[in-house]
C-alpha positions as CSV (number, residue, x, y, z in Angstrom):
1,M,-5.3,-23.4,12.6
2,L,-6.7,-23.6,9.1
3,L,-6.5,-21.3,6.1
4,T,-8.3,-22.0,2.8
5,I,-8.0,-20.4,-0.6
6,T,-10.7,-21.0,-3.2
7,T,-10.8,-19.9,-6.8
8,T,-13.5,-20.2,-9.5
9,A,-11.3,-19.3,-12.4
10,T,-11.4,-21.6,-15.4
11,P,-9.7,-24.0,-15.2
12,A,-9.7,-23.7,-11.4
13,T,-7.1,-26.4,-11.0
14,D,-4.5,-24.0,-12.3
15,L,-4.3,-23.1,-8.6
16,G,-2.2,-26.2,-8.2
17,F,0.3,-24.9,-10.8
18,L,0.6,-21.5,-9.0
19,L,1.1,-23.1,-5.6
20,H,3.4,-25.9,-6.9
21,K,1.2,-28.3,-5.0
22,H,-0.6,-31.0,-6.9
23,P,-4.4,-31.3,-6.1
24,D,-4.2,-35.1,-5.9
25,R,-1.5,-35.2,-3.2
26,V,-1.4,-34.5,0.5
27,Q,1.9,-32.9,1.5
28,E,3.4,-32.3,5.0
29,F,6.0,-29.7,5.9
30,R,7.8,-29.8,9.2
31,Q,8.1,-26.5,11.0
32,S,10.1,-25.7,14.2
33,F,6.8,-25.3,16.0
34,G,4.7,-28.1,14.5
35,T,3.5,-29.6,11.2
36,A,1.9,-28.0,8.2
37,T,-0.3,-30.0,5.8
38,V,-1.4,-28.9,2.4
39,F,-4.4,-30.7,0.8
40,Y,-7.3,-29.9,-1.6
41,P,-10.8,-30.4,-0.2
42,E,-12.2,-29.9,-3.7
43,A,-10.5,-29.7,-7.1
44,S,-12.6,-29.4,-10.3
45,E,-12.4,-27.4,-13.5
46,D,-15.0,-24.9,-12.0
47,R,-13.9,-24.7,-8.4
48,C,-10.7,-25.5,-6.6
49,T,-9.9,-25.0,-2.9
50,V,-6.5,-25.5,-1.2
51,A,-6.2,-25.8,2.6
52,L,-3.2,-25.1,4.7
53,L,-3.6,-26.8,8.1
54,L,-1.1,-25.9,10.8
55,E,-0.9,-28.2,13.8
56,V,1.1,-26.4,16.5
57,D,3.1,-28.4,19.0
58,P,3.1,-26.2,22.1
59,V,6.2,-27.9,23.6
60,A,8.1,-27.4,20.4
61,L,7.0,-23.8,20.3
62,V,8.2,-23.2,23.8
63,R,11.6,-24.9,23.1
64,S,12.0,-22.7,20.0
65,S,11.4,-19.5,21.8
66,G,14.9,-19.3,23.2
67,K,16.4,-18.4,26.5
68,N,15.6,-14.7,26.1
69,S,11.8,-15.3,26.5
70,P,11.5,-16.9,30.0
71,D,7.9,-17.8,30.9
72,F,7.1,-20.3,33.6
73,S,3.4,-20.0,33.5
74,L,1.0,-22.6,32.1
75,S,-0.1,-20.2,29.4
76,Q,3.1,-21.0,27.4
77,Y,1.6,-24.4,26.8
78,V,-2.1,-23.7,26.9
79,N,-3.0,-20.8,24.6
80,D,-4.8,-19.9,21.3
81,R,-1.8,-20.6,19.0
82,P,-3.2,-23.8,17.6
83,Y,-6.5,-22.2,16.6
84,A,-6.1,-18.6,15.5
85,A,-4.1,-17.4,12.5
86,S,-1.0,-15.6,13.7
87,S,2.7,-15.1,12.8
88,L,3.0,-18.9,13.0
89,M,0.6,-19.2,10.0
90,A,2.4,-16.3,8.3
91,V,5.8,-17.9,8.6
92,T,4.4,-21.3,7.5
93,L,2.6,-19.7,4.5
94,A,5.9,-18.0,3.5
95,D,7.7,-21.3,3.6
96,V,5.2,-23.6,2.1
97,F,4.1,-21.2,-0.7
98,R,7.5,-19.5,-1.2
99,T,7.5,-19.8,-5.0
100,A,3.9,-18.7,-5.3
101,R,4.7,-15.6,-3.2
102,A,7.5,-14.7,-5.6
103,G,5.1,-14.9,-8.5
104,R,6.9,-17.7,-10.4
105,C,5.4,-20.6,-12.3
106,N,7.6,-22.4,-14.8
107,A,4.8,-24.7,-16.1
108,K,2.5,-21.8,-17.0
109,P,4.5,-18.5,-16.9
110,E,1.4,-16.4,-17.7
111,L,-0.5,-17.5,-14.6
112,P,1.3,-15.5,-11.9
113,G,0.4,-12.2,-13.6
114,T,-3.3,-13.1,-14.1
115,P,-5.8,-11.8,-11.5
116,L,-8.0,-14.6,-10.1
117,P,-11.3,-14.5,-8.2
118,L,-10.3,-15.6,-4.8
119,V,-12.1,-16.5,-1.5
120,I,-9.9,-16.8,1.6
121,T,-11.2,-18.1,5.0
122,L,-9.5,-18.2,8.4
123,V,-10.0,-17.5,12.1
124,C,-7.9,-14.7,13.5
125,R,-7.6,-12.2,16.3
126,G,-7.8,-8.4,16.1
127,G,-11.6,-7.8,15.8
128,A,-13.9,-7.1,12.9
129,D,-13.1,-3.4,12.6
130,L,-9.4,-3.9,12.3
131,A,-9.8,-6.7,9.8
132,R,-12.0,-4.4,7.6
133,G,-9.6,-1.5,8.1
134,V,-6.5,-3.4,6.8
135,F,-8.1,-5.5,4.1
136,E,-10.8,-3.3,2.5
137,P,-8.4,-0.6,1.2
138,L,-6.7,-3.4,-0.8
139,G,-9.9,-4.1,-2.7
140,W,-11.2,-7.1,-0.6
141,D,-14.8,-7.6,0.2
142,V,-14.5,-8.5,3.9
143,E,-16.9,-10.6,6.0
144,A,-15.8,-10.6,9.7
145,E,-18.1,-12.6,12.0
146,A,-17.3,-12.3,15.7
147,V,-16.9,-15.6,17.5
148,P,-18.9,-15.7,20.7
149,L,-17.1,-16.6,23.9
150,D,-19.4,-19.5,24.4
151,E,-22.3,-20.3,22.0
152,S,-24.2,-21.9,24.9
153,F,-24.0,-18.6,26.8
154,P,-24.6,-15.8,24.4
155,E,-25.0,-13.3,27.2
156,W,-21.2,-13.6,27.8
157,G,-20.7,-11.6,24.7
158,E,-18.2,-11.9,21.8
159,S,-14.6,-13.0,22.0
160,R,-11.7,-11.2,20.4
161,Y,-11.7,-13.7,17.5
162,V,-13.4,-13.4,14.1
163,R,-14.2,-15.8,11.3
164,L,-12.8,-13.9,8.4
165,T,-13.8,-14.3,4.7
166,L,-12.0,-12.3,2.1
167,R,-13.4,-12.1,-1.5
168,G,-11.5,-10.3,-4.3
169,T,-9.9,-10.5,-7.7
170,L,-6.2,-10.1,-7.7
171,R,-2.9,-12.0,-8.4
172,L,-2.3,-14.9,-6.0
173,S,1.2,-13.6,-5.2
174,E,-0.4,-10.3,-4.0
175,A,-2.9,-12.1,-1.9
176,L,-0.2,-14.3,-0.2
177,N,2.1,-11.4,0.5
178,Q,-0.8,-9.4,2.0
179,L,-1.6,-12.3,4.3
180,Y,2.0,-12.7,5.2
181,V,2.1,-9.1,6.5
182,L,-1.4,-8.7,7.8
183,L,-1.9,-11.9,9.8
184,P,0.7,-10.8,12.4
185,V,-0.8,-7.3,12.3
186,L,-4.2,-8.8,13.3
187,D,-2.7,-11.0,16.0
188,D,-0.5,-8.1,17.3
189,A,2.2,-10.6,18.4
190,K,5.1,-12.5,17.0
191,H,6.5,-15.8,18.1
192,Y,10.1,-14.8,17.4
193,W,12.4,-11.9,18.1
194,V,11.8,-9.0,15.8
195,A,15.2,-7.9,14.5
196,P,16.0,-5.0,12.2
197,D,15.9,-7.3,9.1
198,E,12.1,-7.5,9.6
199,V,11.9,-4.1,8.1
200,D,13.3,-5.4,4.8
201,K,10.8,-8.3,5.0
202,L,7.9,-5.9,5.5
203,L,8.9,-3.7,2.6
204,R,9.5,-6.6,0.2
205,A,6.1,-8.2,1.0
206,G,4.4,-4.9,1.0
207,E,5.8,-3.7,-2.3
208,G,3.0,-2.2,-4.5
209,W,0.4,-1.8,-1.8
210,L,1.7,-0.9,1.6
211,R,3.0,2.6,0.8
212,E,-0.4,3.7,-0.3
213,H,-2.3,1.9,2.5
214,P,-4.2,4.4,4.7
215,M,-3.3,2.3,7.8
216,R,0.3,1.8,7.0
217,G,1.4,3.3,10.3
218,V,-0.6,0.8,12.3
219,I,0.5,-2.0,10.0
220,A,4.2,-1.2,10.4
221,R,4.0,-0.8,14.2
222,R,2.1,-4.1,14.8
223,Y,4.1,-6.1,12.3
224,L,7.3,-4.9,13.8
225,G,6.2,-5.9,17.3
226,R,5.5,-2.3,18.5
227,R,9.2,-1.5,18.2
228,W,8.7,2.2,17.3
229,A,12.3,2.7,16.1
230,L,11.9,0.0,13.5
231,A,8.4,1.3,12.6
232,R,9.7,4.8,12.0
233,S,12.5,3.4,9.9
234,A,10.0,1.4,7.8
235,L,7.7,4.3,7.3
236,A,10.5,6.7,6.4
237,R,11.7,4.2,3.7
238,L,8.2,3.8,2.4
239,A,7.8,7.6,2.1
240,E,9.2,9.2,-1.0
241,L,12.0,11.6,0.1
242,G,10.8,15.2,-0.3
243,D,7.2,14.0,-0.7
244,E,6.2,12.8,2.7
245,T,7.9,13.5,6.0
246,E,7.8,11.4,9.2
247,E,5.5,14.0,10.7
248,Q,2.8,13.0,8.2
249,L,3.0,9.3,9.0
250,E,0.6,7.9,11.5
251,P,1.9,8.2,15.1
252,A,1.7,5.4,17.6
253,V,-1.9,4.8,18.7
254,A,-3.4,3.4,21.8
255,E,-4.1,-0.3,20.9
256,E,-4.7,-3.5,22.8
257,A,-1.5,-4.6,24.5
258,A,0.3,-7.6,23.1
259,P,-0.1,-10.8,25.1
260,D,3.4,-10.5,26.7
261,E,3.0,-6.7,27.2
262,T,1.4,-5.4,30.4
263,A,-0.6,-2.2,30.5
264,A,2.2,-0.6,32.5
265,D,4.7,-1.6,29.8
266,E,2.4,0.0,27.2
267,A,2.0,3.2,29.2
268,V,5.8,3.5,29.7
269,A,6.4,3.0,26.0
270,A,3.9,5.7,25.2
271,E,5.4,8.1,27.7
272,T,8.8,7.4,26.3
273,E,7.7,8.1,22.8
274,E,6.0,11.3,23.8
275,A,9.1,12.5,25.7
276,L,11.3,11.8,22.8
277,A,9.0,13.6,20.5
278,A,8.8,16.6,22.8
279,E,12.6,16.6,23.2
280,E,13.1,16.6,19.4
281,A,10.5,19.3,18.9
282,S,12.2,21.6,21.5
283,A,15.7,20.9,20.1
284,A,15.0,21.2,16.4
285,P,13.9,24.2,14.5
286,V,10.4,24.3,13.0
287,K,10.4,22.2,9.9
288,A,9.1,23.3,6.6
289,R,5.7,22.0,5.4
290,P,5.8,18.8,3.5
291,L,6.8,19.1,-0.1
292,N,3.7,17.2,-1.4
293,V,1.5,19.8,0.3
294,L,3.5,22.7,-1.3
295,R,3.3,21.0,-4.6
296,R,-0.4,20.5,-4.5
297,E,-0.9,24.1,-3.4
298,A,1.3,25.3,-6.2
299,V,-0.8,23.3,-8.7
300,L,-4.1,24.5,-7.3
301,A,-2.9,28.2,-7.3
302,T,-1.7,27.9,-10.9
303,L,-5.0,26.3,-12.1
304,E,-6.9,29.1,-10.4
305,E,-4.7,31.7,-12.1
306,L,-5.3,30.0,-15.5
307,G,-9.1,30.2,-14.9
308,A,-9.6,26.5,-15.5
309,S,-13.0,25.0,-14.7
310,S,-12.5,21.4,-15.9
311,V,-9.4,19.5,-14.8
312,I,-8.2,16.0,-15.4
313,D,-5.5,14.6,-13.1
314,L,-3.5,12.1,-15.1
315,G,-1.9,9.7,-12.7
316,C,-4.1,10.7,-9.7
317,G,-2.8,8.0,-7.3
318,Q,-4.9,8.1,-4.1
319,G,-6.8,11.2,-5.2
320,E,-5.3,13.9,-3.0
321,L,-5.4,16.5,-5.7
322,V,-8.8,15.3,-6.9
323,G,-10.2,15.8,-3.4
324,A,-8.7,19.3,-3.2
325,L,-10.3,20.2,-6.6
326,L,-13.7,18.9,-5.6
327,A,-13.6,21.0,-2.5
328,K,-13.7,24.1,-4.8
329,P,-17.0,24.6,-6.5
330,R,-15.3,26.6,-9.3
331,Y,-14.3,23.3,-10.8
332,T,-17.3,22.0,-12.6
333,Q,-15.7,18.8,-13.9
334,V,-12.9,16.9,-12.1
335,T,-11.5,13.6,-13.4
336,G,-8.9,11.3,-11.9
337,V,-7.1,8.7,-14.0
338,D,-4.6,6.1,-12.9
339,V,-3.2,2.9,-14.4
340,S,-3.5,1.1,-11.0
341,P,-7.0,-0.2,-10.1
342,L,-5.8,-0.4,-6.5
343,A,-4.9,3.2,-6.4
344,L,-8.4,4.1,-7.8
345,T,-10.0,1.9,-5.2
346,I,-8.2,3.7,-2.4
347,A,-9.0,7.0,-3.9
348,A,-12.7,6.2,-4.0
349,R,-12.6,5.2,-0.4
350,K,-10.7,8.3,0.7
351,L,-13.0,10.5,-1.2
352,R,-16.0,8.7,0.5
353,L,-17.6,8.2,-2.9
354,E,-20.5,6.2,-1.5
355,R,-21.4,9.0,0.9
356,M,-20.7,11.9,-1.4
357,P,-23.6,14.3,-2.1
358,D,-25.1,14.0,-5.5
359,S,-24.2,17.5,-6.5
360,K,-20.5,16.8,-5.9
361,R,-20.6,13.3,-7.2
362,A,-21.9,14.7,-10.5
363,R,-18.7,16.7,-10.9
364,L,-16.4,13.7,-10.4
365,T,-15.2,10.9,-12.7
366,L,-12.6,8.2,-11.9
367,F,-11.4,5.7,-14.4
368,Q,-8.5,3.4,-15.2
369,G,-6.3,4.3,-18.1
370,A,-2.7,4.2,-19.4
371,L,-1.2,7.5,-20.4
372,T,0.9,6.0,-23.2
373,Y,-2.2,4.9,-25.2
374,T,-4.6,7.1,-27.0
375,D,-7.9,7.5,-25.0
376,K,-10.7,9.8,-26.1
377,R,-11.7,10.2,-22.5
378,F,-8.6,12.3,-21.9
379,A,-9.9,15.1,-24.2
380,G,-12.2,18.0,-23.5
381,Y,-10.7,19.5,-20.4
382,D,-9.4,23.0,-19.8
383,A,-6.3,21.7,-18.0
384,A,-4.5,18.4,-17.5
385,V,-2.2,17.8,-14.5
386,L,0.7,15.3,-14.4
387,M,2.0,15.7,-10.9
388,E,5.1,13.5,-10.3
389,V,4.2,11.2,-13.1
390,I,6.6,11.5,-16.0
391,E,9.6,10.2,-14.0
392,H,7.7,6.9,-13.6
393,V,7.6,6.3,-17.4
394,D,10.4,4.5,-19.2
395,P,12.3,7.0,-21.4
396,P,11.6,5.1,-24.6
397,R,7.8,5.4,-23.8
398,L,7.9,9.0,-22.9
399,P,7.2,10.1,-26.6
400,A,4.0,8.1,-26.5
401,L,2.9,10.0,-23.4
402,E,3.7,13.3,-25.1
403,R,1.7,12.3,-28.1
404,V,-1.3,11.2,-26.1
405,V,-1.4,14.3,-23.8
406,F,-0.1,17.1,-26.0
407,G,-0.9,15.7,-29.5
408,T,-4.3,14.0,-29.1
409,A,-6.0,15.2,-25.9
410,R,-4.6,18.7,-26.3
411,P,-6.0,20.6,-23.3
412,Q,-5.6,24.3,-23.2
413,H,-3.2,24.0,-20.3
414,V,-0.9,21.1,-19.1
415,L,0.8,21.3,-15.7
416,V,3.8,18.9,-15.2
417,T,5.8,18.5,-12.0
418,T,8.9,16.4,-11.6
419,P,11.8,16.1,-9.1
420,N,14.9,18.2,-9.6
421,V,17.8,15.7,-9.4
422,E,20.3,18.4,-8.5
423,Y,18.5,18.8,-5.1
424,N,19.1,15.2,-4.2
425,V,22.4,16.1,-2.6
426,R,20.4,17.8,0.2
427,Y,19.0,14.4,1.3
428,E,21.7,13.1,3.6
429,F,20.9,9.4,3.4
430,L,19.7,9.2,-0.2
431,T,21.6,7.0,-2.6
432,G,20.3,6.8,-6.2
433,M,16.9,8.2,-7.1
434,R,14.2,9.4,-4.7
435,H,11.9,6.4,-5.4
436,R,12.6,2.9,-6.5
437,D,10.0,3.2,-9.3
438,H,11.5,6.3,-10.8
439,R,12.9,5.6,-14.3
440,F,14.8,8.9,-14.5
441,E,15.2,12.3,-12.7
442,W,16.2,15.4,-14.6
443,T,18.3,18.4,-13.8
444,R,16.8,21.8,-14.3
445,A,18.5,22.1,-17.7
446,E,17.2,18.7,-18.8
447,F,13.7,19.5,-17.8
448,A,13.8,22.9,-19.6
449,A,15.1,21.2,-22.7
450,W,12.3,18.6,-22.6
451,C,9.7,21.4,-22.2
452,A,11.1,23.3,-25.1
453,R,11.1,20.3,-27.4
454,V,7.4,19.4,-26.5
455,C,6.4,23.0,-27.1
456,E,8.0,23.1,-30.5
457,Q,6.6,19.7,-31.6
458,Y,3.0,20.2,-30.4
459,G,2.4,24.0,-30.5
460,Y,2.6,25.0,-26.8
461,S,4.5,27.6,-24.9
462,V,5.8,27.0,-21.4
463,A,6.7,28.7,-18.1
464,V,8.9,26.8,-15.7
465,K,8.3,27.4,-12.0
466,A,10.0,26.4,-8.8
467,V,8.1,24.4,-6.2
468,G,9.2,24.5,-2.6
469,E,12.1,26.4,-1.1
470,E,14.7,27.2,-3.7
471,D,18.3,26.4,-2.8
472,P,20.7,29.0,-4.1
473,E,23.1,26.3,-5.3
474,V,20.9,23.4,-6.5
475,G,17.5,25.0,-7.1
476,P,14.2,23.7,-5.8
477,S,13.3,20.2,-4.9
478,T,10.5,20.1,-7.5
479,Q,10.2,21.8,-10.8
480,M,6.9,22.6,-12.6
481,G,6.2,23.3,-16.3
482,V,3.0,25.2,-17.1
483,F,2.2,24.6,-20.8
484,T,-0.3,26.7,-22.7
485,R,-1.6,25.8,-26.1
486,D,-0.7,28.5,-28.7
């Protein structure tokens, strides 16, 4: 099987520094199931292509499968493993390009953090629709050409294989980690036993993109070999506690059975999952609605009470609040801002920007921006919303955000929500903060003190509200400050 990565960045041969593989050399790497070869079909200042060729030894693959996977059929020796990208390619890629995946380059330290124009080609299983579904939300331009069963007999139709071409501009480490996760997802099979530590591998490789992926449920289930217990664990860890519950995460879906999984096995698994879900539902009390829904509803209700007609969502993420605002004609101007271009890409797709009616599209603006730098585009709105944003800002940079929002943009109203750290004791398995990217979490007293200081410095008054069920001992899970300019 063959995978190629091409860049047209200048100088394009910097790809060799990033991959730690010199363009003038051909290098071989032994794997337990065959041999991987890295070479450069082209390497110039304007264009550079690296090829990873994996030659699978079917006998070695069978011998490495272990005693727990008995298979006495000819298919263990004659199959598509040498030709279609799979977990074999993912493992090889992780081994051969280990340093590049980690984003390290001692020779040119600035390179790993630089987005590059990339073109990636390979042949894989999974079908064109699934390939687009998993790669397009990550910002890739996807070309998926179905491979015919036999070019001499087109009437036989298409095979389950696609020639996949991905075009996009992103850091090479991101691209490699995405391939590491998504190649087994497309193949829907792994050549090794899926142990619980695979959850950690998935979360490490998916850091920064998997949590916000609209198909994260399908990705987790397929990557983890359809072991639903592991998939549930991965999805629960991805979800921010108190923000998303497992009920919101995608359930198991009817998909093509894995090669070693019969239709009967798939049916039994589905029935088992349904039975467990029914048992849990009958034994457990009705759970409260997810906190992120309650928080969004609280923000919408407050904006309506304030009579705002133009709203800017600072730190809009995937655009859930933006979509809810657009659904209400009373809001004549709705703007979403985020520092992450990927989040904005996902927001645009979820909002179906390309299909949006002109009248609604005229009310919407999305743009990239950092809240710690003055930006004239932030000004001119009735209300600004920072929903679960401030806790992601390093404390030394928080005054810069305050100055930008309250001092320069100065909307009539500012709504700020943030976790109440006192409530964390109600999360049984939580150690530390609610999310790995949180820089701090405040008590109710600390949040009230911050609100008071901002009001005094910038000429606002504030009302602090509870969001979600209020515990008599530790207060609500989320606290909201509603600022109004004096």
